[in-house]
The first five atom37 places (N, CA, C, CB, O) and aatype in JSON, in Angstrom:
{
  "aatype": [12, 9, 1, 0, 5, 16, 11, 6, 12, 14, 5, 10, 19, 14, 0, 0, 1, 1, 19, 3, 0, 1, 0, 10, 16, 6, 7, 7, 2, 16, 0, 5, 9, 16, 10, 3, 7, 11, 19, 18, 16, 10, 1, 9, 16, 1, 0, 7, 11, 10, 9, 10, 16, 11],
  "atom_mask": [
    [1, 1, 1, 1, 1],
    [1, 1, 1, 1, 1],
    [1, 1, 1, 1, 1],
    [1, 1, 1, 1, 1],
    [1, 1, 1, 1, 1],
    [1, 1, 1, 1, 1],
    [1, 1, 1, 1, 1],
    [1, 1, 1, 1, 1],
    [1, 1, 1, 1, 1],
    [1, 1, 1, 1, 1],
    [1, 1, 1, 1, 1],
    [1, 1, 1, 1, 1],
    [1, 1, 1, 1, 1],
    [1, 1, 1, 1, 1],
    [1, 1, 1, 1, 1],
    [1, 1, 1, 1, 1],
    [1, 1, 1, 1, 1],
    [1, 1, 1, 1, 1],
    [1, 1, 1, 1, 1],
    [1, 1, 1, 1, 1],
    [1, 1, 1, 1, 1],
    [1, 1, 1, 1, 1],
    [1, 1, 1, 1, 1],
    [1, 1, 1, 1, 1],
    [1, 1, 1, 1, 1],
    [1, 1, 1, 1, 1],
    [1, 1, 1, 0, 1],
    [1, 1, 1, 0, 1],
    [1, 1, 1, 1, 1],
    [1, 1, 1, 1, 1],
    [1, 1, 1, 1, 1],
    [1, 1, 1, 1, 1],
    [1, 1, 1, 1, 1],
    [1, 1, 1, 1, 1],
    [1, 1, 1, 1, 1],
    [1, 1, 1, 1, 1],
    [1, 1, 1, 0, 1],
    [1, 1, 1, 1, 1],
    [1, 1, 1, 1, 1],
    [1, 1, 1, 1, 1],
    [1, 1, 1, 1, 1],
    [1, 1, 1, 1, 1],
    [1, 1, 1, 1, 1],
    [1, 1, 1, 1, 1],
    [1, 1, 1, 1, 1],
    [1, 1, 1, 1, 1],
    [1, 1, 1, 1, 1],
    [1, 1, 1, 0, 1],
    [1, 1, 1, 1, 1],
    [1, 1, 1, 1, 1],
    [1, 1, 1, 1, 1],
    [1, 1, 1, 1, 1],
    [1, 1, 1, 1, 1],
    [1, 1, 1, 1, 1]
  ],
  "atom_positions": [
    [[-26.69, -36.75, 20.64], [-26.96, -36.01, 19.43], [-25.63, -35.65, 18.76], [-27.79, -34.74, 19.73], [-24.7, -35.19, 19.43]],
    [[-25.54, -35.86, 17.47], [-24.33, -35.57, 16.72], [-24.57, -34.34, 15.86], [-23.91, -36.78, 15.84], [-25.56, -34.24, 15.14]],
    [[-23.63, -33.39, 15.96], [-23.73, -32.16, 15.16], [-22.78, -32.24, 13.99], [-23.42, -30.91, 16.02], [-21.65, -32.73, 14.1]],
    [[-23.24, -31.75, 12.86], [-22.35, -31.68, 11.7], [-21.37, -30.53, 11.9], [-23.16, -31.49, 10.37], [-21.76, -29.44, 12.31]],
    [[-20.13, -30.78, 11.62], [-19.13, -29.72, 11.73], [-19.04, -29.0, 10.41], [-17.75, -30.29, 12.15], [-18.86, -29.61, 9.35]],
    [[-19.16, -27.69, 10.48], [-19.04, -26.9, 9.26], [-17.92, -25.9, 9.44], [-20.37, -26.18, 8.91], [-17.73, -25.34, 10.52]],
    [[-17.2, -25.7, 8.39], [-16.14, -24.69, 8.41], [-16.57, -23.56, 7.5], [-14.76, -25.29, 7.96], [-17.01, -23.78, 6.37]],
    [[-16.43, -22.34, 8.01], [-16.73, -21.2, 7.16], [-15.62, -21.03, 6.15], [-16.92, -19.92, 8.0], [-14.45, -21.21, 6.45]],
    [[-16.02, -20.69, 4.95], [-15.03, -20.43, 3.9], [-14.32, -19.13, 4.23], [-15.69, -20.36, 2.49], [-14.98, -18.14, 4.56]],
    [[-12.99, -19.09, 4.15], [-12.27, -17.85, 4.44], [-12.57, -16.81, 3.37], [-10.74, -18.12, 4.51], [-12.74, -17.13, 2.19]],
    [[-12.63, -15.56, 3.79], [-12.84, -14.47, 2.84], [-11.6, -14.32, 1.99], [-13.18, -13.13, 3.57], [-10.48, -14.27, 2.51]],
    [[-11.78, -14.26, 0.71], [-10.66, -14.08, -0.19], [-10.42, -12.58, -0.38], [-10.91, -14.78, -1.56], [-11.3, -11.85, -0.83]],
    [[-9.25, -12.15, -0.03], [-8.87, -10.74, -0.14], [-7.88, -10.62, -1.27], [-8.28, -10.19, 1.2], [-6.88, -11.34, -1.3]],
    [[-8.14, -9.7, -2.21], [-7.17, -9.58, -3.31], [-5.81, -9.16, -2.78], [-7.67, -8.57, -4.35], [-5.7, -8.37, -1.85]],
    [[-4.78, -9.69, -3.4], [-3.42, -9.36, -2.99], [-3.14, -7.89, -3.28], [-2.39, -10.26, -3.71], [-3.51, -7.37, -4.34]],
    [[-2.49, -7.23, -2.34], [-2.14, -5.82, -2.53], [-1.01, -5.74, -3.56], [-1.71, -5.17, -1.19], [-0.12, -6.58, -3.62]],
    [[-1.08, -4.71, -4.36], [-0.01, -4.49, -5.34], [1.17, -3.88, -4.61], [-0.48, -3.57, -6.51], [1.01, -2.9, -3.88]],
    [[2.33, -4.44, -4.8], [3.53, -3.96, -4.11], [4.4, -3.22, -5.11], [4.31, -5.13, -3.45], [4.78, -3.76, -6.15]],
    [[4.73, -1.97, -4.78], [5.57, -1.13, -5.63], [6.71, -0.6, -4.79], [4.76, 0.03, -6.29], [6.49, -0.09, -3.7]],
    [[7.92, -0.71, -5.29], [9.08, -0.19, -4.58], [9.05, 1.33, -4.6], [10.4, -0.72, -5.2], [8.88, 1.93, -5.66]],
    [[9.22, 1.97, -3.45], [9.17, 3.42, -3.36], [10.25, 4.08, -4.21], [9.32, 3.86, -1.91], [10.03, 5.16, -4.75]],
    [[11.39, 3.44, -4.32], [12.46, 4.03, -5.14], [12.1, 4.0, -6.62], [13.79, 3.28, -4.91], [12.56, 4.84, -7.4]],
    [[11.28, 3.03, -7.02], [10.8, 3.01, -8.4], [9.83, 4.17, -8.63], [10.12, 1.66, -8.73], [9.82, 4.78, -9.7]],
    [[9.01, 4.47, -7.63], [8.07, 5.6, -7.75], [8.82, 6.93, -7.85], [7.12, 5.62, -6.55], [8.4, 7.82, -8.58]],
    [[9.9, 7.05, -7.12], [10.65, 8.3, -7.13], [11.68, 8.35, -8.25], [11.34, 8.51, -5.79], [12.37, 9.35, -8.43]],
    [[11.79, 7.26, -9.0], [12.72, 7.16, -10.12], [14.14, 7.55, -9.72], [12.26, 8.04, -11.27], [14.83, 8.28, -10.44]],
    [[14.58, 7.04, -8.57], [15.93, 7.28, -8.11], [16.1, 8.55, -7.3], [0.0, 0.0, 0.0], [17.17, 8.78, -6.73]],
    [[15.07, 9.39, -7.25], [15.14, 10.62, -6.47], [14.61, 10.41, -5.06], [0.0, 0.0, 0.0], [14.6, 9.29, -4.56]],
    [[14.17, 11.49, -4.44], [13.66, 11.4, -3.07], [12.17, 11.66, -2.96], [14.38, 12.36, -2.18], [11.57, 11.39, -1.92]],
    [[11.53, 12.19, -4.03], [10.11, 12.52, -3.95], [9.36, 12.03, -5.18], [9.92, 14.02, -3.8], [9.92, 11.86, -6.26]],
    [[8.06, 11.8, -4.97], [7.15, 11.44, -6.06], [5.82, 12.11, -5.79], [6.99, 9.89, -6.18], [5.39, 12.23, -4.64]],
    [[5.16, 12.55, -6.85], [3.84, 13.12, -6.74], [2.82, 12.02, -7.02], [3.66, 14.34, -7.71], [2.93, 11.32, -8.03]],
    [[1.84, 11.87, -6.13], [0.81, 10.84, -6.28], [-0.54, 11.56, -6.25], [0.92, 9.74, -5.15], [-0.75, 12.43, -5.4]],
    [[-1.44, 11.2, -7.15], [-2.76, 11.83, -7.16], [-3.83, 10.82, -6.74], [-3.09, 12.4, -8.55], [-3.73, 9.63, -7.03]],
    [[-4.84, 11.33, -6.04], [-5.99, 10.53, -5.64], [-7.2, 11.45, -5.63], [-5.77, 9.86, -4.25], [-7.23, 12.44, -4.89]],
    [[-8.19, 11.13, -6.44], [-9.42, 11.93, -6.51], [-9.14, 13.4, -6.78], [-10.22, 11.79, -5.22], [-9.77, 14.27, -6.2]],
    [[-8.18, 13.66, -7.65], [-7.86, 15.03, -8.02], [-6.98, 15.78, -7.04], [0.0, 0.0, 0.0], [-6.65, 16.95, -7.28]],
    [[-6.6, 15.15, -5.95], [-5.73, 15.78, -4.96], [-4.31, 15.24, -5.14], [-6.24, 15.52, -3.51], [-4.12, 14.06, -5.43]],
    [[-3.33, 16.11, -4.96], [-1.93, 15.73, -5.15], [-1.27, 15.51, -3.79], [-1.16, 16.81, -5.96], [-1.38, 16.35, -2.9]],
    [[-0.6, 14.41, -3.65], [0.15, 14.06, -2.45], [1.62, 13.92, -2.81], [-0.4, 12.76, -1.79], [1.95, 13.57, -3.95]],
    [[2.49, 14.2, -1.86], [3.92, 14.05, -2.08], [4.44, 12.93, -1.2], [4.68, 15.38, -1.78], [4.24, 12.93, 0.01]],
    [[5.1, 11.97, -1.83], [5.76, 10.88, -1.12], [7.24, 11.22, -1.07], [5.5, 9.48, -1.81], [7.86, 11.47, -2.11]],
    [[7.8, 11.23, 0.12], [9.21, 11.6, 0.28], [9.94, 10.5, 1.03], [9.35, 12.95, 1.01], [9.44, 9.97, 2.02]],
    [[11.14, 10.18, 0.55], [12.02, 9.24, 1.24], [13.03, 10.07, 2.03], [12.74, 8.25, 0.23], [13.74, 10.88, 1.44]],
    [[13.09, 9.88, 3.34], [14.0, 10.64, 4.18], [15.41, 10.05, 4.1], [13.51, 10.67, 5.63], [15.61, 8.97, 3.57]],
    [[16.36, 10.79, 4.65], [17.74, 10.29, 4.69], [17.86, 9.02, 5.52], [18.68, 11.36, 5.24], [18.75, 8.2, 5.29]],
    [[16.95, 8.87, 6.49], [16.96, 7.68, 7.34], [16.25, 6.49, 6.69], [16.31, 7.99, 8.68], [16.16, 5.42, 7.28]],
    [[15.75, 6.69, 5.44], [15.09, 5.59, 4.75], [13.64, 5.4, 5.14], [0.0, 0.0, 0.0], [13.08, 4.33, 4.9]],
    [[13.02, 6.42, 5.72], [11.61, 6.36, 6.1], [10.78, 7.02, 5.01], [11.37, 7.04, 7.47], [11.31, 7.79, 4.21]],
    [[9.48, 6.72, 4.97], [8.58, 7.33, 4.01], [7.67, 8.32, 4.69], [7.75, 6.25, 3.29], [7.16, 8.07, 5.79]],
    [[7.45, 9.47, 4.05], [6.53, 10.48, 4.54], [5.59, 10.83, 3.4], [7.28, 11.76, 5.08], [6.04, 11.15, 2.3]],
    [[4.28, 10.77, 3.66], [3.27, 11.12, 2.67], [2.55, 12.36, 3.17], [2.28, 9.94, 2.41], [1.96, 12.34, 4.25]],
    [[2.59, 13.45, 2.37], [1.94, 14.69, 2.78], [0.99, 15.14, 1.68], [2.98, 15.79, 3.09], [1.15, 14.79, 0.51]],
    [[0.01, 15.92, 2.09], [-0.97, 16.46, 1.17], [-0.55, 17.81, 0.68], [-2.34, 16.54, 1.82], [-1.25, 18.43, -0.11]]
  ]
}
């Protein structure tokens, strides 16, 4: 018996938008980001890490 080989079509995932954190902070260390009416603070540390707080 011969079986037909079928390949499932891969799920297409939209590409994530990439934004440079320094562009968000406009050269500073912090940026305010809102989501659903809530304000979050994005901070770039001296070590170059990102911290997001509510």
